DSSP file (Angstrom, degrees, kcal/mol; ACC not computed):
  #  RESIDUE AA STRUCTURE BP1 BP2  ACC     N-H-->O    O-->H-N    N-H-->O    O-->H-N    TCO  KAPPA ALPHA  PHI   PSI    X-CA   Y-CA   Z-CA
    1    1 A X              0   0    0      0, 0.0     2,-0.4     0, 0.0     0, 0.0   0.000 360.0 360.0 360.0 128.2  125.9   34.5   83.8
    2    2 A X        -     0   0    0      0, 0.0     2,-0.5     0, 0.0     0, 0.0  -0.717 360.0-147.9 -89.6 137.4  128.8   37.1   84.1
    3    3 A X        -     0   0    0     -2,-0.4     2,-0.3     2,-0.0     0, 0.0  -0.924  12.7-143.5-107.2 125.3  132.2   36.1   82.9
    4    4 A X        -     0   0    0     -2,-0.5     0, 0.0     1,-0.1     0, 0.0  -0.635   9.2-154.8 -88.6 143.5  135.1   37.6   84.7
    5    5 A X    >   +     0   0    0     -2,-0.3     3,-1.3    20,-0.1    21,-0.7   0.414  58.4 119.0 -92.1  -0.5  138.3   38.6   82.9
    6    6 A X  T 3  S+     0   0    0      1,-0.3     3,-0.1    19,-0.2    -2,-0.1  -0.421  78.9  12.8 -70.9 142.9  140.4   38.2   86.1
    7    7 A X  T 3  S+     0   0    0      1,-0.2     2,-0.4    -2,-0.1    -1,-0.3   0.749 102.6 115.0  64.2  27.2  143.2   35.7   85.9
    8    8 A X    <   -     0   0    0     -3,-1.3    18,-2.4    20,-0.0    19,-1.1  -0.993  67.6-123.2-126.2 133.4  142.8   35.4   82.1
    9    9 A X  B     -a   27   0A   0     -2,-0.4    19,-0.2    16,-0.2     2,-0.2  -0.563  26.7-137.9 -74.2 134.6  145.5   36.5   79.7
   10   10 A X        -     0   0    0     17,-3.6     2,-0.5    -2,-0.3    14,-0.2  -0.555   5.1-134.6 -85.8 155.1  144.4   39.1   77.2
   11   11 A X  E     -C   23   0B   0     12,-1.9    11,-3.3    -2,-0.2    12,-1.8  -0.969  32.1-174.5-108.1 127.2  145.3   39.0   73.5
   12   12 A X  E     -C   21   0B   0     -2,-0.5     2,-0.6     9,-0.2     9,-0.2  -0.854  29.1-141.7-122.9 154.5  146.5   42.4   72.3
   13   13 A X  E     -C   20   0B   0      7,-2.6     7,-2.4    -2,-0.3     2,-0.4  -0.978  30.2-143.0-110.5 115.7  147.4   44.1   69.0
   14   14 A X  E     +C   19   0B   0     -2,-0.6     2,-0.2     5,-0.2     5,-0.2  -0.639  22.6 179.1 -86.2 132.1  150.3   46.5   69.8
   15   15 A X  E >   -C   18   0B   0      3,-3.2     3,-1.0    -2,-0.4    30,-0.0  -0.754  44.1 -95.0-123.9 171.5  150.4   49.8   67.9
   16   16 A X  T 3  S+     0   0    0      1,-0.2     3,-0.1    -2,-0.2    31,-0.1   0.846 121.9  25.9 -58.9 -37.4  152.8   52.8   68.1
   17   17 A X  T 3  S-     0   0    0      1,-0.1     2,-0.3    -3,-0.0    -1,-0.2   0.188 133.0 -32.4-115.5  17.4  150.7   54.7   70.6
   18   18 A X  E <   -C   15   0B   0     -3,-1.0    -3,-3.2     2,-0.0     2,-0.3  -0.990  65.7 -89.8 164.0-161.3  148.8   52.1   72.4
   19   19 A X  E     -C   14   0B   0     -2,-0.3     2,-0.4    -5,-0.2    -5,-0.2  -0.978  18.2-135.2-145.5 157.8  147.2   48.7   72.0
   20   20 A X  E     -C   13   0B   0     -7,-2.4    -7,-2.6    -2,-0.3     2,-0.6  -0.949  25.1-124.5-115.2 134.7  143.9   47.2   71.0
   21   21 A X  E     +C   12   0B   0     -2,-0.4    -9,-0.2    -9,-0.2     3,-0.2  -0.678  29.8 173.5 -81.5 119.5  142.3   44.3   73.0
   22   22 A X  E    S+     0   0B   0    -11,-3.3     2,-0.4    -2,-0.6   -10,-0.2   0.816  77.6  17.1 -91.8 -39.0  141.6   41.4   70.7
   23   23 A X  E    S-C   11   0B   0    -12,-1.8   -12,-1.9     2,-0.0    -1,-0.4  -0.994  92.8-113.0-134.3 127.7  140.5   39.0   73.5
   24   24 A X        +     0   0    0     -2,-0.4     2,-0.3   -14,-0.2   -12,-0.0  -0.195  53.1 129.2 -63.5 150.2  139.6   40.3   77.0
   25   25 A X        -     0   0    0    -15,-0.1   -16,-0.2   -14,-0.0   -19,-0.2  -0.953  58.7-112.7-178.8 178.8  141.7   39.6   80.0
   26   26 A X  S    S+     0   0    0    -18,-2.4    13,-1.5   -21,-0.7    14,-0.3   0.480  88.5  14.8-109.7  -3.8  143.5   41.3   82.9
   27   27 A X  E     -aB   9  38A   0    -19,-1.1   -17,-3.6    11,-0.3     2,-0.3  -0.967  54.2-145.1-156.5 169.7  147.1   40.7   82.0
   28   28 A X  E     - B   0  37A   0      9,-2.0     9,-2.9    -2,-0.3     2,-0.4  -0.865  30.5-111.2-130.0 169.2  149.7   39.7   79.3
   29   29 A X  E     - B   0  36A   0     -2,-0.3    23,-0.5     7,-0.2     2,-0.2  -0.856  28.1-112.4-106.6 139.9  152.9   37.8   79.7
   30   30 A X  B  >  -d   52   0C   0      5,-2.8     4,-1.4    -2,-0.4    23,-0.2  -0.503  19.6-141.7 -66.2 131.1  156.4   39.3   79.3
   31   31 A X  T  4 S+     0   0    0     21,-2.9    -1,-0.1    -2,-0.2    22,-0.1   0.716  97.9  37.5 -68.5 -21.2  158.0   37.8   76.2
   32   32 A X  T  4 S+     0   0    0     20,-0.3    -1,-0.2     3,-0.1    21,-0.1   0.883 131.7  19.5 -96.3 -50.2  161.4   37.7   77.9
   33   33 A X  T  4 S-     0   0    0      2,-0.1    -2,-0.1     0, 0.0     3,-0.1   0.686  88.1-128.7 -99.0 -20.8  160.7   36.8   81.6
   34   34 A X     <  +     0   0    0     -4,-1.4    -3,-0.1     1,-0.3    19,-0.0   0.487  56.7 149.2  81.5   1.9  157.3   35.2   81.4
   35   35 A X        -     0   0    0     -6,-0.1    -5,-2.8     1,-0.1     2,-0.3  -0.343  52.7-108.1 -67.8 149.2  156.1   37.6   84.2
   36   36 A X  E     -B   29   0A   0     -7,-0.2     2,-0.5    -3,-0.1    -7,-0.2  -0.593  30.8-162.5 -76.2 138.5  152.5   38.7   84.3
   37   37 A X  E     -B   28   0A   0     -9,-2.9    -9,-2.0    -2,-0.3     5,-0.1  -0.975  16.1-133.2-125.6 116.1  151.9   42.3   83.4
   38   38 A X  E >>  -B   27   0A   0     -2,-0.5     3,-1.9   -11,-0.2     4,-0.6  -0.425  21.3-123.7 -64.2 140.8  148.6   43.9   84.4
   39   39 A X  G >4 S+     0   0    0    -13,-1.5     3,-0.8     1,-0.3    -1,-0.1   0.834 110.1  57.9 -58.7 -33.6  147.1   45.8   81.4
   40   40 A X  G 34 S+     0   0    0    -14,-0.3    -1,-0.3     1,-0.2    -2,-0.1   0.613 111.8  41.5 -75.0  -9.4  146.9   49.0   83.5
   41   41 A X  G <4 S+     0   0    0     -3,-1.9     2,-0.4     2,-0.0    -1,-0.2   0.362  81.8 123.9-113.2   2.8  150.7   48.9   84.1
   42   42 A X    <<  +     0   0    0     -3,-0.8    12,-0.1    -4,-0.6     3,-0.1  -0.518  19.1 147.3 -68.5 118.8  151.8   47.8   80.6
   43   43 A X        +     0   0    0     10,-0.4     2,-0.4    -2,-0.4    -1,-0.2   0.533  51.1  61.6-126.8 -17.3  154.3   50.4   79.3
   44   44 A X  E     +E   53   0C   0      9,-0.7     9,-2.6     2,-0.0     2,-0.3  -0.963  56.0 135.1-125.7 127.7  156.7   48.5   77.1
   45   45 A X  E     -E   52   0C   0     -2,-0.4     2,-0.5     7,-0.3     7,-0.2  -0.978  44.5-119.2-158.2 166.8  156.0   46.5   73.9
   46   46 A X  E  >> -E   51   0C   0      5,-2.6     4,-1.4    -2,-0.3     5,-1.1  -0.964  10.4-165.6-114.2 123.0  157.3   45.9   70.4
   47   47 A X  T  45S+     0   0    0     -2,-0.5    -1,-0.2     2,-0.2   -33,-0.1   0.911  93.2  49.4 -68.9 -42.8  155.0   46.8   67.5
   48   48 A X  T  45S+     0   0    0      1,-0.2    -1,-0.2     2,-0.1    -2,-0.0   0.897 122.7  31.1 -65.0 -42.0  157.2   44.8   65.0
   49   49 A X  T  45S-     0   0    0      2,-0.1    -1,-0.2     0, 0.0    -2,-0.2   0.609  97.7-134.5 -91.9 -13.5  157.4   41.7   67.2
   50   50 A X  T  <5 +     0   0    0     -4,-1.4     2,-0.3     1,-0.2    -3,-0.2   0.949  59.4 135.9  54.3  52.0  153.9   42.1   68.8
   51   51 A X  E   < - E   0  46C   0     -5,-1.1    -5,-2.6   -21,-0.0     2,-0.3  -0.935  48.3-138.2-128.9 150.4  155.4   41.3   72.2
   52   52 A X  E     -dE  30  45C   0    -23,-0.5   -21,-2.9    -2,-0.3     2,-0.4  -0.790  14.2-158.0-105.6 152.6  155.0   42.8   75.7
   53   53 A X  E     - E   0  44C   0     -9,-2.6    -9,-0.7    -2,-0.3   -10,-0.4  -0.985  19.0-140.3-133.4 142.8  157.8   43.5   78.2
   54   54 A X  S    S-     0   0    0     -2,-0.4     2,-0.3     1,-0.1    -1,-0.1   0.795  82.7  -7.5 -72.3 -29.6  157.6   43.9   81.9
   55   55 A X  S  > S-     0   0    0      1,-0.1     4,-1.9   -12,-0.1     5,-0.1  -0.937  78.5 -88.7-156.8 176.1  160.2   46.7   82.0
   56   56 A X  H  > S+     0   0    0     -2,-0.3     4,-2.4     1,-0.2     5,-0.2   0.858 121.4  56.4 -63.3 -36.5  162.8   48.6   80.0
   57   57 A X  H  > S+     0   0    0      1,-0.2     4,-2.4     2,-0.2    -1,-0.2   0.904 108.1  47.6 -63.3 -40.9  165.6   46.1   80.7
   58   58 A X  H  > S+     0   0    0      2,-0.2     4,-2.1     1,-0.2    -1,-0.2   0.885 110.7  51.9 -66.9 -38.3  163.5   43.3   79.3
   59   59 A X  H  X S+     0   0    0     -4,-1.9     4,-1.4     2,-0.2    -2,-0.2   0.909 111.3  47.4 -63.2 -42.0  162.6   45.3   76.2
   60   60 A X  H  X S+     0   0    0     -4,-2.4     4,-1.2     1,-0.2    -2,-0.2   0.905 109.6  53.1 -65.8 -41.8  166.3   46.0   75.7
   61   61 A X  H  X S+     0   0    0     -4,-2.4     4,-0.5     1,-0.2     3,-0.4   0.890 107.2  52.3 -60.5 -39.6  167.2   42.3   76.2
   62   62 A X  H >< S+     0   0    0     -4,-2.1     3,-0.7     1,-0.2    -1,-0.2   0.845 104.1  57.9 -65.2 -34.0  164.6   41.4   73.5
   63   63 A X  H 3< S+     0   0    0     -4,-1.4    -1,-0.2     1,-0.2    -2,-0.2   0.800 107.7  46.2 -67.7 -28.6  166.2   43.9   71.1
   64   64 A X  H 3<        0   0    0     -4,-1.2    -1,-0.2    -3,-0.4    -2,-0.2   0.478 360.0 360.0 -96.3  -0.7  169.6   42.2   71.3
   65   65 A X    <<        0   0    0     -3,-0.7    -1,-0.2    -4,-0.5    -2,-0.1   0.481 360.0 360.0 -89.1 360.0  168.4   38.6   70.9
């Protein structure tokens, strides 16, 4: 039986130059907006907070909270 990763949130470990997949999935959730972010479009995250962000504005908003 094949298990699909579609429609499943991945667990990632964020590093300075990328991320490592801890649990397979096809997306993560933005820590600020809750929006789904496909792994192939993920560009913004915080290594210190281990959070993903949908865009630069959300990343900036997270920095000031």
